[in-house]
One Martini backbone bead per residue (centre of mass of N, CA, C, O) as a GRO file, in nm:
protein
  330
    1UNK     BB    1  -1.452   2.465  -2.514
    2UNK     BB    2  -1.610   2.554  -2.773
    3UNK     BB    3  -1.624   2.594  -3.088
    4UNK     BB    4  -1.620   2.761  -3.376
    5UNK     BB    5  -1.824   2.951  -3.549
    6UNK     BB    6  -1.980   2.942  -3.895
    7UNK     BB    7  -2.126   3.182  -3.904
    8UNK     BB    8  -2.207   3.488  -4.066
    9UNK     BB    9  -2.206   3.600  -3.819
   10UNK     BB   10  -2.080   3.738  -3.566
   11UNK     BB   11  -1.803   3.635  -3.397
   12UNK     BB   12  -1.771   3.526  -3.071
   13UNK     BB   13  -1.548   3.530  -2.838
   14UNK     BB   14  -1.456   3.342  -2.592
   15UNK     BB   15  -1.520   3.455  -2.250
   16UNK     BB   16  -1.422   3.495  -1.929
   17UNK     BB   17  -1.563   3.605  -1.664
   18UNK     BB   18  -1.555   3.759  -1.396
   19UNK     BB   19  -1.565   3.713  -1.073
   20UNK     BB   20  -1.812   3.759  -0.871
   21UNK     BB   21  -1.913   3.846  -0.558
   22UNK     BB   22  -2.102   3.585  -0.536
   23UNK     BB   23  -1.914   3.344  -0.670
   24UNK     BB   24  -1.932   3.337  -0.981
   25UNK     BB   25  -1.891   3.153  -1.305
   26UNK     BB   26  -1.881   3.257  -1.649
   27UNK     BB   27  -1.917   3.183  -2.003
   28UNK     BB   28  -1.913   3.365  -2.283
   29UNK     BB   29  -2.114   3.206  -2.550
   30UNK     BB   30  -2.261   3.175  -2.878
   31UNK     BB   31  -2.264   2.830  -2.912
   32UNK     BB   32  -2.540   2.735  -2.741
   33UNK     BB   33  -2.792   2.849  -2.935
   34UNK     BB   34  -2.899   3.107  -2.725
   35UNK     BB   35  -2.669   3.313  -2.613
   36UNK     BB   36  -2.589   3.215  -2.349
   37UNK     BB   37  -2.456   3.103  -2.068
   38UNK     BB   38  -2.171   2.916  -1.971
   39UNK     BB   39  -2.084   2.700  -1.753
   40UNK     BB   40  -1.848   2.616  -1.554
   41UNK     BB   41  -1.621   2.332  -1.572
   42UNK     BB   42  -1.528   2.073  -1.344
   43UNK     BB   43  -1.265   1.832  -1.264
   44UNK     BB   44  -1.215   1.547  -1.043
   45UNK     BB   45  -0.917   1.343  -0.996
   46UNK     BB   46  -0.842   1.087  -0.802
   47UNK     BB   47  -0.652   0.838  -0.680
   48UNK     BB   48  -0.873   0.711  -0.458
   49UNK     BB   49  -1.213   0.708  -0.422
   50UNK     BB   50  -1.228   0.537  -0.129
   51UNK     BB   51  -1.052   0.740   0.012
   52UNK     BB   52  -1.082   0.955   0.273
   53UNK     BB   53  -0.894   1.170   0.171
   54UNK     BB   54  -1.047   1.206  -0.108
   55UNK     BB   55  -1.324   1.250   0.007
   56UNK     BB   56  -1.256   1.508   0.159
   57UNK     BB   57  -1.164   1.665  -0.087
   58UNK     BB   58  -1.427   1.639  -0.254
   59UNK     BB   59  -1.622   1.771  -0.058
   60UNK     BB   60  -1.481   2.049  -0.058
   61UNK     BB   61  -1.489   2.100  -0.362
   62UNK     BB   62  -1.797   2.090  -0.391
   63UNK     BB   63  -1.860   2.319  -0.194
   64UNK     BB   64  -1.700   2.538  -0.345
   65UNK     BB   65  -1.842   2.515  -0.618
   66UNK     BB   66  -2.121   2.586  -0.513
   67UNK     BB   67  -2.045   2.862  -0.399
   68UNK     BB   68  -1.933   2.957  -0.701
   69UNK     BB   69  -2.132   2.839  -0.933
   70UNK     BB   70  -2.017   2.551  -1.019
   71UNK     BB   71  -1.931   2.263  -1.200
   72UNK     BB   72  -1.859   1.947  -1.029
   73UNK     BB   73  -1.686   1.649  -1.098
   74UNK     BB   74  -1.621   1.307  -0.981
   75UNK     BB   75  -1.328   1.103  -0.993
   76UNK     BB   76  -1.158   0.770  -0.977
   77UNK     BB   77  -0.963   0.536  -0.874
   78UNK     BB   78  -0.980   0.208  -0.761
   79UNK     BB   79  -0.663   0.230  -0.788
   80UNK     BB   80  -0.311   0.255  -0.764
   81UNK     BB   81  -0.309   0.309  -1.115
   82UNK     BB   82  -0.226   0.397  -1.425
   83UNK     BB   83  -0.416   0.204  -1.592
   84UNK     BB   84  -0.670   0.335  -1.450
   85UNK     BB   85  -0.627   0.654  -1.483
   86UNK     BB   86  -0.575   0.717  -1.785
   87UNK     BB   87  -0.868   0.680  -1.905
   88UNK     BB   88  -0.986   0.912  -1.739
   89UNK     BB   89  -0.812   1.138  -1.857
   90UNK     BB   90  -0.888   1.092  -2.156
   91UNK     BB   91  -1.191   1.149  -2.113
   92UNK     BB   92  -1.156   1.438  -2.020
   93UNK     BB   93  -1.025   1.540  -2.282
   94UNK     BB   94  -1.280   1.485  -2.461
   95UNK     BB   95  -1.470   1.692  -2.283
   96UNK     BB   96  -1.342   1.966  -2.208
   97UNK     BB   97  -1.295   2.116  -1.956
   98UNK     BB   98  -1.198   2.400  -1.796
   99UNK     BB   99  -1.118   2.213  -1.541
  100UNK     BB  100  -0.844   2.022  -1.375
  101UNK     BB  101  -0.836   1.808  -1.101
  102UNK     BB  102  -0.533   1.624  -0.997
  103UNK     BB  103  -0.407   1.293  -0.878
  104UNK     BB  104  -0.134   1.165  -0.966
  105UNK     BB  105   0.008   0.822  -0.963
  106UNK     BB  106   0.250   0.956  -1.132
  107UNK     BB  107   0.538   1.143  -1.228
  108UNK     BB  108   0.526   1.042  -1.560
  109UNK     BB  109   0.305   0.856  -1.713
  110UNK     BB  110   0.078   1.110  -1.734
  111UNK     BB  111   0.197   1.346  -1.900
  112UNK     BB  112   0.084   1.313  -2.189
  113UNK     BB  113  -0.217   1.338  -2.114
  114UNK     BB  114  -0.197   1.616  -1.966
  115UNK     BB  115  -0.080   1.775  -2.203
  116UNK     BB  116  -0.324   1.735  -2.388
  117UNK     BB  117  -0.534   1.868  -2.208
  118UNK     BB  118  -0.388   2.143  -2.189
  119UNK     BB  119  -0.367   2.204  -2.500
  120UNK     BB  120  -0.699   2.217  -2.523
  121UNK     BB  121  -0.754   2.438  -2.255
  122UNK     BB  122  -0.726   2.305  -1.992
  123UNK     BB  123  -0.705   2.364  -1.656
  124UNK     BB  124  -0.439   2.251  -1.453
  125UNK     BB  125  -0.457   2.095  -1.124
  126UNK     BB  126  -0.245   1.988  -0.869
  127UNK     BB  127  -0.347   1.744  -0.623
  128UNK     BB  128  -0.113   1.638  -0.388
  129UNK     BB  129  -0.001   1.536  -0.652
  130UNK     BB  130   0.265   1.498  -0.904
  131UNK     BB  131   0.470   1.599  -1.167
  132UNK     BB  132   0.784   1.657  -1.301
  133UNK     BB  133   0.666   1.835  -1.511
  134UNK     BB  134   0.653   2.185  -1.495
  135UNK     BB  135   0.438   2.236  -1.740
  136UNK     BB  136   0.235   2.101  -1.553
  137UNK     BB  137   0.032   2.316  -1.442
  138UNK     BB  138  -0.079   2.611  -1.274
  139UNK     BB  139  -0.107   2.434  -1.003
  140UNK     BB  140   0.028   2.329  -0.673
  141UNK     BB  141  -0.127   2.118  -0.419
  142UNK     BB  142   0.028   2.058  -0.097
  143UNK     BB  143   0.203   1.912   0.115
  144UNK     BB  144   0.486   1.902   0.325
  145UNK     BB  145   0.630   1.600   0.304
  146UNK     BB  146   0.911   1.631   0.422
  147UNK     BB  147   0.819   1.751   0.690
  148UNK     BB  148   0.644   1.506   0.766
  149UNK     BB  149   0.879   1.305   0.779
  150UNK     BB  150   1.032   1.453   1.005
  151UNK     BB  151   0.809   1.439   1.214
  152UNK     BB  152   0.799   1.132   1.228
  153UNK     BB  153   1.095   1.085   1.314
  154UNK     BB  154   1.096   1.241   1.578
  155UNK     BB  155   0.866   1.086   1.718
  156UNK     BB  156   0.984   0.799   1.688
  157UNK     BB  157   1.256   0.838   1.831
  158UNK     BB  158   1.135   0.909   2.105
  159UNK     BB  159   0.973   0.642   2.142
  160UNK     BB  160   1.252   0.464   2.104
  161UNK     BB  161   1.498   0.603   2.254
  162UNK     BB  162   1.720   0.613   2.032
  163UNK     BB  163   1.673   0.297   1.942
  164UNK     BB  164   1.725   0.065   1.709
  165UNK     BB  165   1.498  -0.029   1.462
  166UNK     BB  166   1.384   0.100   1.139
  167UNK     BB  167   1.083   0.116   0.933
  168UNK     BB  168   0.982   0.149   0.590
  169UNK     BB  169   0.649   0.175   0.452
  170UNK     BB  170   0.523   0.182   0.116
  171UNK     BB  171   0.398   0.190  -0.189
  172UNK     BB  172   0.588   0.332  -0.429
  173UNK     BB  173   0.781   0.426  -0.655
  174UNK     BB  174   0.698   0.749  -0.803
  175UNK     BB  175   0.564   0.912  -0.563
  176UNK     BB  176   0.578   1.225  -0.465
  177UNK     BB  177   0.482   1.218  -0.168
  178UNK     BB  178   0.622   0.956  -0.054
  179UNK     BB  179   0.906   1.025  -0.138
  180UNK     BB  180   0.923   1.278   0.046
  181UNK     BB  181   0.876   1.138   0.315
  182UNK     BB  182   1.121   0.953   0.305
  183UNK     BB  183   1.332   1.171   0.283
  184UNK     BB  184   1.270   1.320   0.550
  185UNK     BB  185   1.301   1.077   0.737
  186UNK     BB  186   1.592   0.990   0.662
  187UNK     BB  187   1.740   1.257   0.716
  188UNK     BB  188   1.665   1.284   1.014
  189UNK     BB  189   1.784   1.018   1.116
  190UNK     BB  190   2.080   1.054   1.014
  191UNK     BB  191   2.136   1.340   1.149
  192UNK     BB  192   1.983   1.291   1.465
  193UNK     BB  193   1.969   0.938   1.477
  194UNK     BB  194   2.231   0.726   1.468
  195UNK     BB  195   2.131   0.481   1.663
  196UNK     BB  196   1.942   0.429   1.435
  197UNK     BB  197   1.843   0.167   1.231
  198UNK     BB  198   1.801   0.155   0.886
  199UNK     BB  199   1.601  -0.007   0.691
  200UNK     BB  200   1.492  -0.113   0.415
  201UNK     BB  201   1.272  -0.020   0.198
  202UNK     BB  202   0.927  -0.090   0.164
  203UNK     BB  203   0.679  -0.222  -0.078
  204UNK     BB  204   0.302  -0.268  -0.109
  205UNK     BB  205   0.112  -0.148  -0.336
  206UNK     BB  206  -0.131  -0.057  -0.142
  207UNK     BB  207  -0.132  -0.329   0.047
  208UNK     BB  208  -0.212  -0.437   0.355
  209UNK     BB  209  -0.129  -0.739   0.339
  210UNK     BB  210   0.162  -0.683   0.259
  211UNK     BB  211   0.246  -0.514   0.503
  212UNK     BB  212   0.192  -0.732   0.714
  213UNK     BB  213   0.398  -0.942   0.603
  214UNK     BB  214   0.648  -0.759   0.611
  215UNK     BB  215   0.647  -0.709   0.913
  216UNK     BB  216   0.667  -1.005   1.010
  217UNK     BB  217   0.937  -1.062   0.867
  218UNK     BB  218   1.098  -0.840   1.014
  219UNK     BB  219   1.059  -0.941   1.303
  220UNK     BB  220   1.210  -1.211   1.255
  221UNK     BB  221   1.488  -1.066   1.152
  222UNK     BB  222   1.425  -0.807   1.372
  223UNK     BB  223   1.388  -0.801   1.708
  224UNK     BB  224   1.475  -0.475   1.737
  225UNK     BB  225   1.223  -0.359   1.645
  226UNK     BB  226   1.091  -0.019   1.725
  227UNK     BB  227   1.002   0.106   1.431
  228UNK     BB  228   0.740   0.259   1.220
  229UNK     BB  229   0.686   0.390   0.887
  230UNK     BB  230   0.383   0.489   0.745
  231UNK     BB  231   0.318   0.641   0.430
  232UNK     BB  232   0.009   0.543   0.454
  233UNK     BB  233  -0.300   0.419   0.509
  234UNK     BB  234  -0.280   0.123   0.407
  235UNK     BB  235  -0.017   0.069   0.551
  236UNK     BB  236  -0.117   0.121   0.840
  237UNK     BB  237  -0.321  -0.105   0.839
  238UNK     BB  238  -0.113  -0.335   0.795
  239UNK     BB  239   0.064  -0.279   1.041
  240UNK     BB  240  -0.154  -0.320   1.254
  241UNK     BB  241  -0.217  -0.612   1.177
  242UNK     BB  242   0.071  -0.730   1.214
  243UNK     BB  243   0.101  -0.659   1.516
  244UNK     BB  244  -0.141  -0.816   1.620
  245UNK     BB  245  -0.052  -1.097   1.512
  246UNK     BB  246   0.233  -1.071   1.682
  247UNK     BB  247   0.193  -0.920   1.963
  248UNK     BB  248   0.335  -0.594   1.924
  249UNK     BB  249   0.157  -0.396   2.030
  250UNK     BB  250   0.342  -0.115   2.168
  251UNK     BB  251   0.638  -0.218   2.124
  252UNK     BB  252   0.590  -0.106   1.842
  253UNK     BB  253   0.637   0.187   1.694
  254UNK     BB  254   0.400   0.422   1.523
  255UNK     BB  255   0.419   0.614   1.226
  256UNK     BB  256   0.158   0.789   1.046
  257UNK     BB  257  -0.008   0.872   0.775
  258UNK     BB  258  -0.277   1.022   0.845
  259UNK     BB  259  -0.663   1.040   0.940
  260UNK     BB  260  -0.829   0.791   0.942
  261UNK     BB  261  -1.061   0.613   1.106
  262UNK     BB  262  -0.883   0.357   1.145
  263UNK     BB  263  -0.639   0.510   1.260
  264UNK     BB  264  -0.780   0.635   1.502
  265UNK     BB  265  -0.855   0.366   1.632
  266UNK     BB  266  -0.554   0.274   1.659
  267UNK     BB  267  -0.471   0.507   1.840
  268UNK     BB  268  -0.666   0.445   2.075
  269UNK     BB  269  -0.550   0.138   2.110
  270UNK     BB  270  -0.214   0.158   2.051
  271UNK     BB  271  -0.104   0.072   1.759
  272UNK     BB  272  -0.085   0.370   1.718
  273UNK     BB  273   0.099   0.686   1.794
  274UNK     BB  274   0.121   0.858   1.515
  275UNK     BB  275  -0.038   1.125   1.326
  276UNK     BB  276   0.006   1.268   1.003
  277UNK     BB  277  -0.191   1.525   0.921
  278UNK     BB  278  -0.371   1.650   0.677
  279UNK     BB  279  -0.548   1.887   0.429
  280UNK     BB  280  -0.775   1.795   0.206
  281UNK     BB  281  -0.980   2.025   0.217
  282UNK     BB  282  -0.782   2.252   0.144
  283UNK     BB  283  -0.701   2.135  -0.130
  284UNK     BB  284  -0.983   2.139  -0.261
  285UNK     BB  285  -1.044   2.439  -0.230
  286UNK     BB  286  -0.790   2.550  -0.374
  287UNK     BB  287  -0.833   2.407  -0.643
  288UNK     BB  288  -1.085   2.561  -0.727
  289UNK     BB  289  -0.975   2.851  -0.703
  290UNK     BB  290  -0.738   2.818  -0.908
  291UNK     BB  291  -0.902   2.727  -1.152
  292UNK     BB  292  -1.084   2.982  -1.170
  293UNK     BB  293  -0.860   3.183  -1.209
  294UNK     BB  294  -0.750   3.061  -1.473
  295UNK     BB  295  -1.013   3.077  -1.639
  296UNK     BB  296  -1.029   3.404  -1.582
  297UNK     BB  297  -0.727   3.524  -1.605
  298UNK     BB  298  -0.607   3.510  -1.327
  299UNK     BB  299  -0.419   3.490  -1.071
  300UNK     BB  300  -0.181   3.230  -0.983
  301UNK     BB  301  -0.071   2.984  -0.763
  302UNK     BB  302   0.181   2.761  -0.810
  303UNK     BB  303   0.235   2.720  -0.487
  304UNK     BB  304   0.080   2.512  -0.228
  305UNK     BB  305   0.076   2.486   0.124
  306UNK     BB  306  -0.042   2.276   0.373
  307UNK     BB  307  -0.150   2.167   0.657
  308UNK     BB  308  -0.005   2.007   0.949
  309UNK     BB  309  -0.061   1.740   1.203
  310UNK     BB  310   0.002   1.600   1.515
  311UNK     BB  311  -0.146   1.299   1.630
  312UNK     BB  312  -0.260   1.202   1.949
  313UNK     BB  313  -0.408   1.079   2.220
  314UNK     BB  314  -0.379   1.355   2.382
  315UNK     BB  315  -0.500   1.558   2.125
  316UNK     BB  316  -0.764   1.450   1.983
  317UNK     BB  317  -0.989   1.630   2.153
  318UNK     BB  318  -0.896   1.865   2.006
  319UNK     BB  319  -1.062   2.062   1.787
  320UNK     BB  320  -0.801   2.165   1.626
  321UNK     BB  321  -0.729   1.859   1.561
  322UNK     BB  322  -0.993   1.692   1.490
  323UNK     BB  323  -1.051   1.840   1.207
  324UNK     BB  324  -0.827   1.641   1.057
  325UNK     BB  325  -1.016   1.425   1.032
  326UNK     BB  326  -1.137   1.211   0.821
  327UNK     BB  327  -1.372   1.119   0.572
  328UNK     BB  328  -1.635   0.888   0.436
  329UNK     BB  329  -1.841   1.134   0.392
  330UNK     BB  330  -2.045   1.417   0.314
   0.00000   0.00000   0.00000
């Protein structure tokens, strides 16, 4: 919001008008020079801007913002890295939009920057990922990632015949979503599939080439490897590449998170067996709605969980399942 006017005329306090039935939101503010209404501005900062998950989220957020009559701009990290995302967040803070939707790439490192943005008056909504500090964000919107991890474990154990070794490869420690997926996967395996040996979790720093080499090294050390859980899309891509290079696709079962186009192609070819798809479009839409409610001083839902669905080769053509496949462009 703009600063206080120093005019001798009566100063009008900036107030956000209630969202009207047509779905628009404006902020009445006399400091725009003409006494007219100032449009509400929202900013979306995604985890990795080229990732179809985040592209799908951004497309839905932009569509919802247009529907609601507000301006939303999108930015994102070129890679999953605090050092890349922090300057983007700091720049957002300098511009002071009314609302910020953000997928923080670390549970702690971005907290100071986000706290500063929030303290300046911007309403912060955490979408997909979150930070540990509960004071950050008026709303947190994400999949139930622990449940997704359990879903992956159940599907993988069945495919493995409840025997052999299983490996988890993920991004890096300290990412709220993938940490939760690993937790759910591990707990389900230990509680209900004790004959499956869980190997130590490996982290690929979101690099498919690293995941591919880690998988090949594991295959050499553990010939009984029967299943892999890939914690995110880039990891799934690397796992698929590693299995193809080793000639083990189909023999080693793979459950992967997300449903990006490359993953769907690998599902069709039999390199991947199960995709646990999230609803990034739903996250983007809800993010805009919650941000606008907060800006308008209306009730906000603190925690929102969105739908997930297990996609297999058998149900991929079902329209109710296929709609969860991610997009590469709006």
